[in-house]
C-alpha positions as CSV (number, residue, x, y, z in Angstrom):
1,X,72.5,-21.3,-95.3
2,X,71.1,-24.2,-93.3
3,X,69.7,-27.4,-94.3
4,X,66.9,-29.1,-92.3
5,X,66.9,-33.0,-91.9
6,X,63.2,-34.4,-92.5
7,X,61.9,-37.4,-91.8
8,X,61.4,-39.2,-95.7
9,X,59.0,-41.0,-96.9
10,X,60.3,-44.7,-97.5
11,X,58.0,-47.1,-99.0
12,X,54.3,-46.0,-100.5
13,X,52.5,-46.5,-97.4
14,X,54.8,-45.4,-94.9
15,X,53.3,-42.3,-92.6
16,X,55.6,-42.4,-90.0
17,X,59.0,-44.2,-88.7
18,X,61.0,-44.2,-85.6
19,X,64.5,-42.5,-85.6
20,X,66.8,-45.2,-84.6
21,X,70.1,-43.5,-83.8
22,X,72.4,-41.0,-85.0
23,X,75.2,-41.4,-87.1
24,X,77.3,-38.6,-86.4
25,X,77.3,-36.5,-83.1
26,X,75.5,-33.5,-82.3
27,X,78.2,-30.8,-83.3
28,X,79.7,-33.1,-85.4
29,X,80.7,-32.2,-88.9
30,X,78.1,-34.3,-91.3
31,X,79.2,-35.4,-94.9
32,X,77.2,-34.9,-97.6
33,X,75.8,-38.4,-99.3
34,X,77.7,-40.0,-96.2
35,X,75.0,-42.1,-93.2
36,X,73.4,-39.8,-90.8
37,X,71.2,-41.8,-89.3
38,X,69.3,-44.7,-88.8
39,X,65.4,-45.0,-89.3
40,X,62.9,-47.8,-88.7
41,X,59.7,-48.3,-90.5
42,X,57.5,-50.9,-90.0
43,X,59.3,-53.2,-92.5
44,X,63.0,-52.8,-92.3
45,X,65.5,-50.6,-91.0
46,X,67.4,-48.3,-93.3
47,X,69.8,-45.8,-93.1
48,X,69.9,-41.7,-94.8
49,X,72.8,-40.3,-96.0
50,X,72.9,-36.8,-95.1
51,X,71.7,-34.1,-97.6
52,X,74.6,-31.9,-97.1
53,X,78.1,-30.7,-95.8
54,X,78.7,-28.9,-92.3
55,X,77.6,-29.0,-88.7
56,X,75.0,-30.9,-87.3
57,X,72.7,-29.6,-84.9
58,X,70.3,-32.4,-83.3
59,X,66.7,-31.7,-82.4
60,X,64.8,-34.9,-82.2
61,X,66.1,-37.4,-80.3
62,X,66.1,-41.5,-81.4
63,X,63.8,-44.1,-79.8
64,X,61.2,-41.9,-81.0
65,X,58.5,-42.4,-83.0
66,X,57.4,-39.1,-85.9
67,X,55.9,-38.4,-88.9
68,X,56.9,-38.1,-92.3
69,X,58.4,-34.8,-92.8
70,X,59.5,-33.9,-89.6
71,X,62.4,-32.1,-89.2
72,X,65.1,-34.3,-87.3
73,X,67.9,-31.6,-87.7
74,X,69.8,-28.9,-89.4
75,X,72.9,-28.6,-90.8
76,X,74.8,-25.7,-90.4
């Protein structure tokens, strides 16, 4: 079963964030609990861990700003 990778809410007032970079390549193996992507908010940059293990399919490109809850990719 596929797991959606959502842009998380980091901080009380966060409504959007910038996907700084993917730390795992498209089509590569992601490991649950390991850093998956870097997220920039207005106050900091955070590494976000993978919610599951499997093959990463990237849906959104780095450098863009997305709303909290946006599906950034899928782990199959």
